DRENVODREN-126593 format. One line per field, with one value per residue: residue in one letter; x negated, y, z negated of N, C-alpha, C in turn; residue number from 0. Coordinates in steps of 0.2 Angstrom, whole numbers, plus 5000, padded with zeros to 4 digits. Layout:
! residues N
res <- (A | ...)
n.u <- (X | ...)
n.v <- (Y | ...)
n.w <- (Z | ...)
ca.u <- (X | ...)
ca.v <- (Y | ...)
ca.w <- (Z | ...)
c.u <- (X | ...)
c.v <- (Y | ...)
c.w <- (Z | ...)
n <- (NUM | ...)
//
This chain:
! residues 262
res <- (X | X | X | X | X | X | X | X | X | X | X | X | X | X | X | X | X | X | X | X | X | X | X | X | X | X | X | X | X | X | X | X | X | X | X | X | X | X | X | X | X | X | X | X | X | X | X | X | X | X | X | X | X | X | X | X | X | X | X | X | X | X | X | X | X | X | X | X | X | X | X | X | X | X | X | X | X | X | X | X | X | X | X | X | X | X | X | X | X | X | X | X | X | X | X | X | X | X | X | X | X | X | X | X | X | X | X | X | X | X | X | X | X | X | X | X | X | X | X | X | X | X | X | X | X | X | X | X | X | X | X | X | X | X | X | X | X | X | X | X | X | X | X | X | X | X | X | X | X | X | X | X | X | X | X | X | X | X | X | X | X | X | X | X | X | X | X | X | X | X | X | X | X | X | X | X | X | X | X | X | X | X | X | X | X | X | X | X | X | X | X | X | X | X | X | X | X | X | X | X | X | X | X | X | X | X | X | X | X | X | X | X | X | X | X | X | X | X | X | X | X | X | X | X | X | X | X | X | X | X | X | X | X | X | X | X | X | X | X | X | X | X | X | X | X | X | X | X | X | X | X | X | X | X | X | X | X | X | X | X | X | X)
n.u <- (5165 | 5153 | 5148 | 5135 | 5130 | 5126 | 5129 | 5117 | 5118 | 5130 | 5126 | 5121 | 5121 | 5130 | 5123 | 5126 | 5125 | 5130 | 5127 | 5113 | 5115 | 5117 | 5105 | 5101 | 5094 | 5086 | 5083 | 5074 | 5077 | 5078 | 5079 | 5071 | 5059 | 5053 | 5045 | 5035 | 5038 | 5041 | 5054 | 5054 | 5050 | 5060 | 5069 | 5062 | 5062 | 5075 | 5078 | 5070 | 5075 | 5087 | 5083 | 5078 | 5089 | 5097 | 5109 | 5107 | 5109 | 5108 | 5105 | 5105 | 5098 | 5101 | 5096 | 5106 | 5115 | 5125 | 5118 | 5116 | 5126 | 5121 | 5104 | 5089 | 5077 | 5066 | 5062 | 5051 | 5045 | 5034 | 5030 | 5030 | 5023 | 5033 | 5044 | 5042 | 5044 | 5058 | 5064 | 5061 | 5069 | 5080 | 5073 | 5068 | 5080 | 5083 | 5072 | 5069 | 5076 | 5070 | 5057 | 5060 | 5065 | 5054 | 5045 | 5052 | 5050 | 5055 | 5053 | 5044 | 5040 | 5030 | 5026 | 5013 | 5018 | 5029 | 5022 | 5012 | 5021 | 5025 | 5015 | 5005 | 5003 | 5005 | 4995 | 4997 | 4989 | 4991 | 4990 | 5001 | 5008 | 5015 | 5024 | 5023 | 5031 | 5023 | 5023 | 5013 | 4996 | 4989 | 4982 | 4984 | 4977 | 4980 | 4971 | 4961 | 4956 | 4960 | 4964 | 4963 | 4968 | 4965 | 4966 | 4959 | 4961 | 4957 | 4968 | 4978 | 4987 | 4982 | 4974 | 4977 | 4983 | 4985 | 4989 | 4983 | 4987 | 4984 | 4982 | 4981 | 4970 | 4967 | 4965 | 4962 | 4967 | 4958 | 4961 | 4969 | 4974 | 4969 | 4979 | 4972 | 4956 | 4945 | 4940 | 4939 | 4941 | 4948 | 4956 | 4961 | 4953 | 4942 | 4930 | 4928 | 4931 | 4944 | 4961 | 4977 | 4988 | 4993 | 5005 | 5013 | 5026 | 5026 | 5020 | 5009 | 5004 | 4995 | 4997 | 5004 | 5012 | 5024 | 5020 | 5024 | 5030 | 5018 | 5012 | 5017 | 5016 | 5015 | 5027 | 5035 | 5031 | 5037 | 5050 | 5052 | 5052 | 5062 | 5073 | 5073 | 5077 | 5090 | 5097 | 5092 | 5083 | 5071 | 5073 | 5064 | 5067 | 5065 | 5054 | 5049 | 5034 | 5026 | 5023 | 5021 | 5010 | 5000 | 4999 | 4995 | 4982 | 4976 | 4973 | 4964 | 4954 | 4949 | 4945 | 4936 | 4922 | 4917 | 4908 | 4908 | 4915 | 4923)
n.v <- (4941 | 4945 | 4938 | 4940 | 4939 | 4929 | 4919 | 4911 | 4901 | 4893 | 4883 | 4873 | 4862 | 4869 | 4878 | 4873 | 4884 | 4901 | 4914 | 4925 | 4936 | 4945 | 4945 | 4954 | 4951 | 4957 | 4952 | 4957 | 4957 | 4943 | 4935 | 4941 | 4943 | 4932 | 4921 | 4912 | 4904 | 4912 | 4914 | 4905 | 4911 | 4919 | 4909 | 4902 | 4912 | 4914 | 4901 | 4900 | 4911 | 4905 | 4895 | 4902 | 4906 | 4916 | 4923 | 4922 | 4933 | 4933 | 4944 | 4945 | 4955 | 4962 | 4970 | 4985 | 4982 | 4987 | 4994 | 4985 | 4987 | 4984 | 4982 | 4974 | 4968 | 4967 | 4959 | 4954 | 4947 | 4939 | 4942 | 4942 | 4954 | 4959 | 4957 | 4966 | 4978 | 4976 | 4978 | 4991 | 5003 | 5001 | 5000 | 5013 | 5020 | 5016 | 5021 | 5032 | 5028 | 5016 | 5021 | 5029 | 5019 | 5012 | 5022 | 5022 | 5011 | 4999 | 4981 | 4974 | 4963 | 4961 | 4953 | 4950 | 4954 | 4963 | 4969 | 4976 | 4986 | 4993 | 5000 | 5014 | 5015 | 5004 | 4998 | 4991 | 4978 | 4982 | 4995 | 5002 | 5013 | 5010 | 5019 | 5018 | 5015 | 5021 | 5018 | 5010 | 5014 | 5010 | 5006 | 4997 | 4988 | 4979 | 4965 | 4954 | 4943 | 4931 | 4929 | 4915 | 4903 | 4895 | 4904 | 4911 | 4921 | 4933 | 4942 | 4955 | 4947 | 4935 | 4921 | 4918 | 4908 | 4904 | 4905 | 4912 | 4920 | 4930 | 4943 | 4956 | 4969 | 4976 | 4991 | 4999 | 5014 | 5027 | 5028 | 5018 | 5003 | 4986 | 4971 | 4959 | 4952 | 4944 | 4928 | 4917 | 4916 | 4927 | 4939 | 4956 | 4961 | 4954 | 4959 | 4969 | 4962 | 4964 | 4960 | 4962 | 4974 | 4985 | 4995 | 5004 | 4994 | 4987 | 4974 | 4970 | 4958 | 4946 | 4933 | 4918 | 4902 | 4896 | 4910 | 4911 | 4899 | 4891 | 4899 | 4902 | 4912 | 4924 | 4925 | 4925 | 4937 | 4946 | 4943 | 4946 | 4960 | 4963 | 4957 | 4965 | 4977 | 4974 | 4970 | 4975 | 4968 | 4955 | 4938 | 4924 | 4908 | 4890 | 4883 | 4870 | 4869 | 4860 | 4853 | 4864 | 4870 | 4860 | 4859 | 4872 | 4872 | 4862 | 4868 | 4878 | 4871 | 4865 | 4875 | 4883 | 4879 | 4883 | 4896 | 4914 | 4924 | 4920)
n.w <- (5029 | 5041 | 5058 | 5058 | 5046 | 5032 | 5018 | 5010 | 5001 | 5003 | 5011 | 5004 | 4990 | 4977 | 4963 | 4945 | 4937 | 4934 | 4947 | 4946 | 4953 | 4969 | 4982 | 4996 | 5012 | 5026 | 5042 | 5055 | 5072 | 5076 | 5087 | 5097 | 5091 | 5084 | 5088 | 5084 | 5074 | 5063 | 5057 | 5047 | 5036 | 5031 | 5028 | 5018 | 5008 | 5006 | 5001 | 4989 | 4982 | 4979 | 4971 | 4960 | 4955 | 4961 | 4973 | 4990 | 5003 | 5020 | 5033 | 5050 | 5060 | 5076 | 5091 | 5093 | 5084 | 5069 | 5054 | 5039 | 5024 | 5012 | 5007 | 5002 | 5005 | 5018 | 5033 | 5047 | 5062 | 5074 | 5091 | 5109 | 5120 | 5129 | 5121 | 5111 | 5118 | 5121 | 5109 | 5105 | 5107 | 5098 | 5087 | 5086 | 5083 | 5070 | 5064 | 5055 | 5044 | 5040 | 5037 | 5026 | 5017 | 5015 | 5009 | 4997 | 4991 | 4995 | 4997 | 5011 | 5024 | 5037 | 5052 | 5063 | 5079 | 5074 | 5063 | 5071 | 5077 | 5066 | 5063 | 5069 | 5083 | 5097 | 5110 | 5125 | 5135 | 5148 | 5147 | 5143 | 5131 | 5116 | 5104 | 5086 | 5070 | 5060 | 5047 | 5042 | 5042 | 5055 | 5071 | 5086 | 5099 | 5114 | 5121 | 5132 | 5125 | 5114 | 5097 | 5088 | 5076 | 5060 | 5044 | 5030 | 5016 | 5003 | 4992 | 4984 | 4978 | 4976 | 4983 | 5000 | 5013 | 5031 | 5048 | 5063 | 5078 | 5090 | 5102 | 5100 | 5094 | 5079 | 5071 | 5055 | 5048 | 5040 | 5026 | 5024 | 5016 | 5017 | 5019 | 5015 | 5012 | 5023 | 5022 | 5030 | 5047 | 5059 | 5057 | 5057 | 5068 | 5070 | 5067 | 5056 | 5044 | 5038 | 5035 | 5041 | 5033 | 5019 | 5012 | 4999 | 4995 | 5007 | 5017 | 5030 | 5042 | 5052 | 5050 | 5053 | 5051 | 5045 | 5035 | 5021 | 5015 | 5011 | 5003 | 4989 | 4978 | 4985 | 4991 | 4979 | 4974 | 4983 | 4981 | 4968 | 4967 | 4976 | 4969 | 4957 | 4963 | 4967 | 4956 | 4944 | 4937 | 4937 | 4934 | 4933 | 4938 | 4935 | 4945 | 4955 | 4962 | 4967 | 4980 | 4988 | 4982 | 4984 | 4998 | 5000 | 4993 | 5000 | 5012 | 5008 | 5002 | 5014 | 5022 | 5014 | 5013 | 5025 | 5029 | 5032 | 5046 | 5061)
ca.u <- (5158 | 5153 | 5144 | 5128 | 5129 | 5127 | 5127 | 5114 | 5120 | 5135 | 5123 | 5118 | 5125 | 5129 | 5120 | 5132 | 5124 | 5132 | 5122 | 5111 | 5116 | 5116 | 5100 | 5102 | 5088 | 5087 | 5078 | 5074 | 5076 | 5076 | 5078 | 5066 | 5053 | 5052 | 5043 | 5030 | 5041 | 5042 | 5060 | 5053 | 5049 | 5067 | 5072 | 5059 | 5064 | 5082 | 5078 | 5067 | 5080 | 5092 | 5080 | 5077 | 5096 | 5101 | 5112 | 5103 | 5113 | 5104 | 5108 | 5101 | 5099 | 5100 | 5097 | 5112 | 5119 | 5125 | 5113 | 5120 | 5127 | 5116 | 5098 | 5085 | 5071 | 5066 | 5057 | 5050 | 5041 | 5029 | 5033 | 5026 | 5023 | 5040 | 5049 | 5041 | 5047 | 5065 | 5067 | 5058 | 5074 | 5084 | 5068 | 5068 | 5087 | 5082 | 5065 | 5069 | 5079 | 5065 | 5052 | 5063 | 5065 | 5047 | 5043 | 5056 | 5047 | 5058 | 5048 | 5045 | 5035 | 5030 | 5021 | 5011 | 5021 | 5032 | 5016 | 5010 | 5026 | 5026 | 5009 | 5005 | 5004 | 5002 | 4993 | 4997 | 4984 | 4992 | 4989 | 5007 | 5008 | 5022 | 5023 | 5026 | 5034 | 5019 | 5023 | 5006 | 4991 | 4985 | 4983 | 4982 | 4976 | 4980 | 4965 | 4961 | 4953 | 4965 | 4961 | 4967 | 4965 | 4967 | 4964 | 4959 | 4961 | 4958 | 4972 | 4980 | 4992 | 4978 | 4971 | 4982 | 4981 | 4989 | 4987 | 4983 | 4987 | 4986 | 4977 | 4980 | 4965 | 4970 | 4960 | 4965 | 4966 | 4953 | 4964 | 4974 | 4972 | 4971 | 4982 | 4967 | 4949 | 4944 | 4935 | 4938 | 4946 | 4946 | 4959 | 4963 | 4949 | 4936 | 4923 | 4927 | 4933 | 4950 | 4967 | 4984 | 4988 | 4998 | 5007 | 5018 | 5028 | 5026 | 5015 | 5009 | 4999 | 4995 | 4997 | 5010 | 5012 | 5025 | 5015 | 5027 | 5030 | 5012 | 5009 | 5023 | 5014 | 5016 | 5035 | 5039 | 5030 | 5042 | 5057 | 5053 | 5053 | 5069 | 5078 | 5074 | 5081 | 5097 | 5100 | 5089 | 5078 | 5069 | 5072 | 5063 | 5069 | 5060 | 5053 | 5044 | 5030 | 5020 | 5021 | 5018 | 5003 | 4996 | 4998 | 4990 | 4976 | 4972 | 4970 | 4959 | 4948 | 4947 | 4941 | 4931 | 4915 | 4915 | 4906 | 4908 | 4920 | 4922)
ca.v <- (4941 | 4945 | 4932 | 4941 | 4939 | 4923 | 4918 | 4904 | 4896 | 4889 | 4877 | 4868 | 4860 | 4875 | 4877 | 4874 | 4890 | 4907 | 4917 | 4931 | 4942 | 4944 | 4949 | 4954 | 4951 | 4959 | 4949 | 4961 | 4955 | 4936 | 4932 | 4944 | 4944 | 4927 | 4915 | 4908 | 4901 | 4916 | 4913 | 4901 | 4916 | 4921 | 4903 | 4901 | 4917 | 4912 | 4895 | 4902 | 4915 | 4901 | 4891 | 4906 | 4907 | 4921 | 4921 | 4925 | 4934 | 4935 | 4948 | 4945 | 4962 | 4962 | 4977 | 4988 | 4981 | 4992 | 4993 | 4982 | 4991 | 4982 | 4979 | 4973 | 4966 | 4967 | 4954 | 4954 | 4942 | 4940 | 4941 | 4944 | 4962 | 4960 | 4957 | 4972 | 4983 | 4976 | 4981 | 4998 | 5008 | 5000 | 5002 | 5021 | 5022 | 5015 | 5023 | 5036 | 5024 | 5012 | 5025 | 5031 | 5013 | 5010 | 5026 | 5021 | 5005 | 4993 | 4976 | 4972 | 4958 | 4962 | 4948 | 4950 | 4960 | 4968 | 4972 | 4981 | 4991 | 4997 | 5005 | 5021 | 5014 | 4998 | 4999 | 4985 | 4976 | 4986 | 5002 | 5005 | 5015 | 5010 | 5022 | 5014 | 5019 | 5025 | 5016 | 5008 | 5018 | 5005 | 5006 | 4991 | 4988 | 4972 | 4964 | 4948 | 4938 | 4929 | 4927 | 4909 | 4898 | 4895 | 4910 | 4911 | 4928 | 4935 | 4947 | 4957 | 4942 | 4929 | 4918 | 4917 | 4904 | 4905 | 4904 | 4918 | 4919 | 4936 | 4946 | 4963 | 4971 | 4981 | 4995 | 5002 | 5021 | 5028 | 5027 | 5012 | 4997 | 4980 | 4966 | 4955 | 4952 | 4938 | 4923 | 4913 | 4918 | 4934 | 4945 | 4962 | 4963 | 4949 | 4963 | 4972 | 4958 | 4965 | 4957 | 4965 | 4981 | 4986 | 5002 | 5003 | 4987 | 4985 | 4970 | 4968 | 4953 | 4942 | 4926 | 4913 | 4896 | 4903 | 4912 | 4911 | 4892 | 4889 | 4904 | 4904 | 4918 | 4930 | 4924 | 4927 | 4944 | 4950 | 4941 | 4950 | 4967 | 4963 | 4956 | 4971 | 4983 | 4972 | 4968 | 4979 | 4964 | 4948 | 4933 | 4919 | 4901 | 4885 | 4881 | 4865 | 4871 | 4855 | 4852 | 4870 | 4871 | 4855 | 4862 | 4878 | 4870 | 4858 | 4873 | 4882 | 4867 | 4864 | 4881 | 4886 | 4877 | 4887 | 4903 | 4919 | 4925 | 4918)
ca.w <- (5031 | 5049 | 5060 | 5057 | 5039 | 5029 | 5011 | 5011 | 4996 | 5006 | 5015 | 4999 | 4984 | 4972 | 4956 | 4940 | 4933 | 4938 | 4950 | 4943 | 4957 | 4976 | 4985 | 5003 | 5016 | 5033 | 5047 | 5061 | 5078 | 5075 | 5094 | 5101 | 5087 | 5080 | 5092 | 5081 | 5068 | 5057 | 5054 | 5041 | 5030 | 5029 | 5025 | 5012 | 5003 | 5004 | 4996 | 4983 | 4978 | 4976 | 4965 | 4954 | 4952 | 4964 | 4979 | 4995 | 5009 | 5025 | 5039 | 5056 | 5064 | 5083 | 5094 | 5094 | 5078 | 5064 | 5048 | 5034 | 5019 | 5006 | 5009 | 4996 | 5007 | 5026 | 5036 | 5054 | 5065 | 5079 | 5098 | 5115 | 5122 | 5131 | 5115 | 5108 | 5122 | 5121 | 5102 | 5104 | 5107 | 5092 | 5081 | 5086 | 5080 | 5063 | 5061 | 5049 | 5038 | 5038 | 5034 | 5019 | 5013 | 5013 | 5004 | 4991 | 4987 | 4998 | 4999 | 5018 | 5026 | 5044 | 5054 | 5070 | 5083 | 5070 | 5060 | 5075 | 5078 | 5060 | 5063 | 5072 | 5090 | 5100 | 5117 | 5129 | 5140 | 5154 | 5145 | 5140 | 5124 | 5112 | 5098 | 5081 | 5065 | 5056 | 5040 | 5041 | 5046 | 5059 | 5078 | 5089 | 5107 | 5117 | 5125 | 5135 | 5121 | 5109 | 5090 | 5086 | 5071 | 5052 | 5041 | 5022 | 5013 | 4996 | 4992 | 4977 | 4975 | 4976 | 4989 | 5005 | 5019 | 5036 | 5055 | 5067 | 5086 | 5093 | 5106 | 5098 | 5090 | 5075 | 5067 | 5050 | 5046 | 5034 | 5019 | 5024 | 5012 | 5020 | 5015 | 5012 | 5015 | 5027 | 5020 | 5036 | 5052 | 5063 | 5054 | 5061 | 5074 | 5071 | 5066 | 5049 | 5038 | 5035 | 5038 | 5039 | 5029 | 5014 | 5009 | 4994 | 4995 | 5014 | 5019 | 5037 | 5043 | 5058 | 5048 | 5054 | 5047 | 5043 | 5029 | 5014 | 5012 | 5009 | 4998 | 4985 | 4974 | 4989 | 4991 | 4973 | 4973 | 4987 | 4978 | 4961 | 4969 | 4979 | 4964 | 4953 | 4966 | 4968 | 4949 | 4939 | 4934 | 4940 | 4929 | 4937 | 4936 | 4935 | 4952 | 4956 | 4968 | 4968 | 4987 | 4991 | 4980 | 4987 | 5005 | 5000 | 4991 | 5005 | 5017 | 5004 | 5002 | 5021 | 5025 | 5009 | 5014 | 5031 | 5027 | 5037 | 5050 | 5068)
c.u <- (5158 | 5148 | 5137 | 5125 | 5130 | 5125 | 5124 | 5116 | 5126 | 5132 | 5121 | 5123 | 5125 | 5127 | 5126 | 5131 | 5127 | 5126 | 5120 | 5112 | 5115 | 5110 | 5100 | 5095 | 5090 | 5082 | 5079 | 5072 | 5074 | 5076 | 5072 | 5059 | 5052 | 5050 | 5038 | 5032 | 5041 | 5049 | 5060 | 5052 | 5055 | 5070 | 5069 | 5061 | 5071 | 5082 | 5075 | 5071 | 5085 | 5089 | 5079 | 5084 | 5100 | 5104 | 5109 | 5108 | 5108 | 5108 | 5103 | 5103 | 5096 | 5100 | 5104 | 5117 | 5119 | 5120 | 5118 | 5120 | 5122 | 5110 | 5093 | 5078 | 5072 | 5061 | 5057 | 5045 | 5037 | 5033 | 5028 | 5027 | 5030 | 5045 | 5048 | 5045 | 5055 | 5068 | 5065 | 5064 | 5078 | 5079 | 5068 | 5075 | 5086 | 5076 | 5065 | 5072 | 5074 | 5059 | 5054 | 5063 | 5058 | 5044 | 5046 | 5054 | 5051 | 5053 | 5050 | 5039 | 5035 | 5024 | 5020 | 5014 | 5025 | 5027 | 5013 | 5014 | 5027 | 5019 | 5010 | 5007 | 5002 | 5001 | 4993 | 4991 | 4984 | 4991 | 4995 | 5007 | 5015 | 5021 | 5026 | 5029 | 5030 | 5019 | 5017 | 5002 | 4986 | 4987 | 4980 | 4982 | 4976 | 4973 | 4966 | 4960 | 4958 | 4961 | 4965 | 4964 | 4967 | 4963 | 4964 | 4957 | 4960 | 4962 | 4974 | 4984 | 4989 | 4976 | 4977 | 4979 | 4987 | 4986 | 4988 | 4983 | 4989 | 4980 | 4976 | 4974 | 4967 | 4965 | 4964 | 4963 | 4961 | 4955 | 4969 | 4971 | 4974 | 4976 | 4977 | 4960 | 4948 | 4938 | 4933 | 4943 | 4944 | 4949 | 4961 | 4959 | 4943 | 4929 | 4923 | 4929 | 4939 | 4956 | 4973 | 4983 | 4994 | 4999 | 5013 | 5020 | 5029 | 5019 | 5015 | 5003 | 5000 | 4996 | 5004 | 5009 | 5019 | 5021 | 5018 | 5027 | 5024 | 5009 | 5015 | 5022 | 5016 | 5024 | 5038 | 5037 | 5035 | 5049 | 5058 | 5055 | 5060 | 5074 | 5079 | 5078 | 5088 | 5100 | 5097 | 5083 | 5076 | 5068 | 5071 | 5066 | 5063 | 5059 | 5048 | 5040 | 5025 | 5018 | 5018 | 5011 | 4998 | 4994 | 4994 | 4983 | 4972 | 4969 | 4964 | 4953 | 4945 | 4943 | 4936 | 4924 | 4912 | 4914 | 4907 | 4914 | 4918 | 4922)
c.v <- (4940 | 4939 | 4934 | 4941 | 4932 | 4922 | 4911 | 4899 | 4891 | 4883 | 4871 | 4867 | 4866 | 4873 | 4877 | 4881 | 4896 | 4910 | 4923 | 4937 | 4941 | 4948 | 4948 | 4955 | 4953 | 4956 | 4953 | 4957 | 4947 | 4932 | 4934 | 4943 | 4938 | 4920 | 4911 | 4905 | 4905 | 4916 | 4909 | 4905 | 4918 | 4915 | 4901 | 4906 | 4916 | 4906 | 4897 | 4906 | 4910 | 4897 | 4895 | 4908 | 4913 | 4919 | 4926 | 4927 | 4937 | 4939 | 4948 | 4951 | 4961 | 4969 | 4979 | 4987 | 4986 | 4990 | 4990 | 4987 | 4990 | 4979 | 4979 | 4971 | 4965 | 4963 | 4955 | 4949 | 4944 | 4939 | 4943 | 4952 | 4963 | 4961 | 4963 | 4978 | 4982 | 4978 | 4988 | 5003 | 5007 | 5002 | 5010 | 5023 | 5021 | 5017 | 5027 | 5033 | 5020 | 5015 | 5027 | 5025 | 5011 | 5015 | 5025 | 5015 | 4998 | 4987 | 4974 | 4968 | 4958 | 4958 | 4950 | 4956 | 4965 | 4972 | 4978 | 4987 | 4995 | 5001 | 5011 | 5020 | 5007 | 4999 | 4993 | 4984 | 4981 | 4993 | 5006 | 5007 | 5014 | 5013 | 5018 | 5018 | 5023 | 5023 | 5013 | 5012 | 5013 | 5007 | 5000 | 4992 | 4981 | 4971 | 4956 | 4942 | 4937 | 4927 | 4921 | 4905 | 4899 | 4901 | 4909 | 4918 | 4928 | 4942 | 4949 | 4952 | 4935 | 4927 | 4916 | 4913 | 4905 | 4903 | 4910 | 4916 | 4925 | 4939 | 4953 | 4964 | 4977 | 4985 | 4999 | 5010 | 5022 | 5027 | 5022 | 5006 | 4991 | 4976 | 4961 | 4956 | 4945 | 4934 | 4918 | 4915 | 4924 | 4940 | 4950 | 4962 | 4959 | 4953 | 4966 | 4969 | 4959 | 4961 | 4960 | 4972 | 4981 | 4993 | 5001 | 4996 | 4984 | 4981 | 4969 | 4963 | 4949 | 4935 | 4923 | 4907 | 4893 | 4904 | 4910 | 4904 | 4890 | 4894 | 4907 | 4910 | 4924 | 4930 | 4927 | 4934 | 4948 | 4949 | 4946 | 4957 | 4968 | 4962 | 4962 | 4977 | 4981 | 4972 | 4972 | 4975 | 4958 | 4943 | 4927 | 4912 | 4896 | 4882 | 4876 | 4866 | 4866 | 4854 | 4858 | 4871 | 4866 | 4857 | 4868 | 4876 | 4866 | 4863 | 4877 | 4878 | 4865 | 4869 | 4884 | 4885 | 4881 | 4894 | 4908 | 4919 | 4922 | 4924)
c.w <- (5038 | 5051 | 5060 | 5050 | 5036 | 5022 | 5012 | 5007 | 4999 | 5009 | 5010 | 4993 | 4979 | 4965 | 4951 | 4937 | 4937 | 4941 | 4946 | 4947 | 4965 | 4978 | 4993 | 5007 | 5023 | 5037 | 5053 | 5067 | 5079 | 5082 | 5098 | 5098 | 5082 | 5084 | 5090 | 5074 | 5062 | 5054 | 5048 | 5035 | 5027 | 5025 | 5019 | 5007 | 5001 | 4999 | 4990 | 4979 | 4975 | 4970 | 4959 | 4951 | 4955 | 4970 | 4985 | 5001 | 5014 | 5031 | 5044 | 5060 | 5071 | 5086 | 5096 | 5089 | 5073 | 5058 | 5043 | 5028 | 5013 | 5009 | 5003 | 4999 | 5015 | 5028 | 5044 | 5056 | 5071 | 5086 | 5103 | 5116 | 5125 | 5126 | 5112 | 5112 | 5122 | 5114 | 5101 | 5103 | 5100 | 5086 | 5080 | 5082 | 5072 | 5060 | 5055 | 5043 | 5035 | 5034 | 5027 | 5014 | 5011 | 5008 | 4997 | 4988 | 4990 | 5000 | 5007 | 5019 | 5034 | 5047 | 5061 | 5074 | 5079 | 5066 | 5064 | 5076 | 5072 | 5059 | 5067 | 5080 | 5092 | 5108 | 5121 | 5133 | 5146 | 5153 | 5143 | 5133 | 5121 | 5105 | 5092 | 5076 | 5061 | 5049 | 5038 | 5045 | 5050 | 5067 | 5081 | 5097 | 5109 | 5121 | 5128 | 5130 | 5115 | 5102 | 5088 | 5081 | 5064 | 5049 | 5033 | 5020 | 5006 | 4996 | 4985 | 4974 | 4975 | 4983 | 4994 | 5011 | 5025 | 5043 | 5059 | 5074 | 5089 | 5097 | 5104 | 5093 | 5086 | 5071 | 5061 | 5050 | 5040 | 5027 | 5019 | 5021 | 5016 | 5016 | 5012 | 5015 | 5017 | 5024 | 5026 | 5041 | 5055 | 5060 | 5059 | 5068 | 5075 | 5069 | 5059 | 5043 | 5035 | 5039 | 5036 | 5036 | 5024 | 5012 | 5005 | 4994 | 5002 | 5015 | 5027 | 5038 | 5049 | 5056 | 5049 | 5050 | 5046 | 5036 | 5022 | 5011 | 5008 | 5004 | 4993 | 4980 | 4978 | 4990 | 4985 | 4972 | 4977 | 4983 | 4972 | 4962 | 4971 | 4973 | 4959 | 4956 | 4966 | 4961 | 4943 | 4935 | 4938 | 4934 | 4933 | 4934 | 4936 | 4942 | 4952 | 4963 | 4969 | 4975 | 4990 | 4989 | 4983 | 4994 | 5005 | 4998 | 4996 | 5010 | 5014 | 5004 | 5009 | 5023 | 5020 | 5011 | 5020 | 5029 | 5033 | 5041 | 5057 | 5072)
n <- (0 | 1 | 2 | 3 | 4 | 5 | 6 | 7 | 8 | 9 | 10 | 11 | 12 | 13 | 14 | 15 | 16 | 17 | 18 | 19 | 20 | 21 | 22 | 23 | 24 | 25 | 26 | 27 | 28 | 29 | 30 | 31 | 32 | 33 | 34 | 35 | 36 | 37 | 38 | 39 | 40 | 41 | 42 | 43 | 44 | 45 | 46 | 47 | 48 | 49 | 50 | 51 | 52 | 53 | 54 | 55 | 56 | 57 | 58 | 59 | 60 | 61 | 62 | 63 | 64 | 65 | 66 | 67 | 68 | 69 | 70 | 71 | 72 | 73 | 74 | 75 | 76 | 77 | 78 | 79 | 80 | 81 | 82 | 83 | 84 | 85 | 86 | 87 | 88 | 89 | 90 | 91 | 92 | 93 | 94 | 95 | 96 | 97 | 98 | 99 | 100 | 101 | 102 | 103 | 104 | 105 | 106 | 107 | 108 | 109 | 110 | 111 | 112 | 113 | 114 | 115 | 116 | 117 | 118 | 119 | 120 | 121 | 122 | 123 | 124 | 125 | 126 | 127 | 128 | 129 | 130 | 131 | 132 | 133 | 134 | 135 | 136 | 137 | 138 | 139 | 140 | 141 | 142 | 143 | 144 | 145 | 146 | 147 | 148 | 149 | 150 | 151 | 152 | 153 | 154 | 155 | 156 | 157 | 158 | 159 | 160 | 161 | 162 | 163 | 164 | 165 | 166 | 167 | 168 | 169 | 170 | 171 | 172 | 173 | 174 | 175 | 176 | 177 | 178 | 179 | 180 | 181 | 182 | 183 | 184 | 185 | 186 | 187 | 188 | 189 | 190 | 191 | 192 | 193 | 194 | 195 | 196 | 197 | 198 | 199 | 200 | 201 | 202 | 203 | 204 | 205 | 206 | 207 | 208 | 209 | 210 | 211 | 212 | 213 | 214 | 215 | 216 | 217 | 218 | 219 | 220 | 221 | 222 | 223 | 224 | 225 | 226 | 227 | 228 | 229 | 230 | 231 | 232 | 233 | 234 | 235 | 236 | 237 | 238 | 239 | 240 | 241 | 242 | 243 | 244 | 245 | 246 | 247 | 248 | 249 | 250 | 251 | 252 | 253 | 254 | 255 | 256 | 257 | 258 | 259 | 260 | 261)
//
């Protein structure tokens, strides 16, 4: 096992039950594009996979590194404009691969900066245009005003909570579905009531927090798709989500009385 690949089960007391199989996660650019705690999404998925009875193997993909032989789920996080520039060349190298995986139904979660790079283009405040992968039909333009604060969404996987902190204003293409509809917060652009984008099993969002620990239903939706790709089926385990549900509901309760978007 290379230094960039780690079986997460080794960090904890192993379950007496045999593993249901290995699920391989790729975290794109954890140094350059994970400055807002989005590494917590990878850790959350690895922990939940273990609780469901699977072995999680995490591959940290850095610029210039070879692509792993086995991949069942891909994650990316937020970063500054400079971080996006640093990963651009490597992203170009793997662009066709990622587009094909997306078309094939690979589950992916891209947050903030990586969400922008999975779109058609990101134009920085200085006017530098960074071409995106075009997996999501969104275009983002940087601006001086930041959108910061808690967010409450309605999505296909239920109510989702999180925290946004971005200056990019994102517009969806005509046929692009959003990830969710904003009940509280700014979302993509503080104007049209949308947040994020979804195509096939690719989710893009501005929500940090990180997003997955307080939204176990979303985490398990990604896990189910990944486990089916890895083993042919998803057999859930008995997971105690008491604290996650309490954290989720506390944010829903706090934000629900506040109507409208900021």
